[in-house]
C-alpha positions in Angstrom: 0.0 0.0 0.0 1.5 3.4 -1.0 2.5 5.7 1.9 0.1 8.5 0.7 -2.9 6.0 0.9 -1.9 5.0 4.4 -1.6 8.7 5.5 -5.0 9.5 4.1 -6.6 6.4 5.5 -5.0 6.9 8.9 -6.0 10.6 9.0 -9.6 9.8 8.0 -10.0 6.9 10.4 -8.0 8.4 13.3 -9.4 11.9 13.2 -12.7 11.3 15.0 -11.2 9.2 17.9 -8.3 11.7 18.2 -10.6 14.7 18.4 -12.7 12.9 21.1 -9.6 12.1 23.1 -8.2 15.6 22.7 -11.4 17.0 24.2 -11.1 14.6 27.0 -7.5 15.6 27.5 -8.5 19.2 27.6 -11.1 18.5 30.3 -8.6 16.5 32.3 -6.0 19.3 32.0 -8.4 22.1 32.8 -10.2 20.4 35.7 -7.9 18.1 37.5 -4.2 18.8 36.5 -4.0 22.5 35.8 -1.2 24.2 37.7 -1.7 27.9 38.5 1.3 29.0 36.5 0.1 27.4 33.3 -1.3 29.8 30.7 -3.9 29.1 28.0 -1.2 29.2 25.3 0.8 26.5 27.3 -2.3 24.3 27.4 -3.1 24.7 23.7 0.5 24.0 22.7 0.4 20.9 24.9 -2.8 19.8 23.2 -1.4 20.5 19.7 1.8 18.7 20.3 0.0 15.7 21.8 -2.4 15.6 18.8 0.5 15.8 16.2 2.7 13.3 18.1 -0.2 10.9 18.5 -1.0 11.1 14.8 2.6 10.4 13.8 2.8 7.5 16.2 -0.4 6.1 15.0 0.9 6.5 11.4 3.9 4.4 12.3 1.6 1.8 13.8 -0.5 1.8 10.6 2.6 1.4 8.4 4.2 -1.4 10.5 1.1 -3.2 11.8 2.4 -6.7 12.6 -1.0 -8.4 12.9 -3.7 -9.2 10.3 -4.8 -5.9 8.7 -8.4 -6.8 9.5 -7.5 -6.4 13.2 -6.5 -2.8 12.9 -10.0 -1.5 13.7 -11.9 -2.6 16.8 -15.5 -3.4 15.8 -14.8 -1.6 12.5 -15.0 1.8 14.3 -12.1 2.5 16.6 -8.6 2.6 15.3 -6.3 0.7 17.6 -3.2 2.6 16.3 -4.9 5.9 17.2 -5.5 4.7 20.7 -1.9 3.4 21.1 -0.5 6.7 19.8 -2.7 8.7 22.2 -1.8 6.4 25.1 1.9 7.1 24.5 1.7 10.8 23.6 -0.7 12.1 26.3 1.4 11.1 29.4 4.6 12.2 27.6 3.4 15.7 26.9 1.6 16.1 30.2 4.8 15.2 31.9 6.9 17.6 29.7 4.5 20.5 30.5 4.7 19.6 34.3 1.0 18.7 34.7 1.9 15.8 37.0 3.7 17.7 39.7 1.9 18.3 43.0 -0.1 21.5 42.8 -1.9 23.0 45.7 -4.7 25.3 44.8 
């Protein structure tokens, strides 16, 4: 399968789940993890970097999927590579932006 086809397929299949997860990450960041010294631009850049990194990781999972290609989607709806990419990217960027440190409100 050509790379451009994989990129288009990954983008079209991953986009809905990644948007839903990004909204969930925003709520998590704003409600439970937000340190006082974080600005809105820091939060938006963390979200953007997480989204981009998760897409690139999921693209790698799409390209090098070791299992049967029919197993790439869960119930023909949810992209497993998108979930794996988000599961790696979210903790990484939240840690890099210091959202996990103890904050006292």
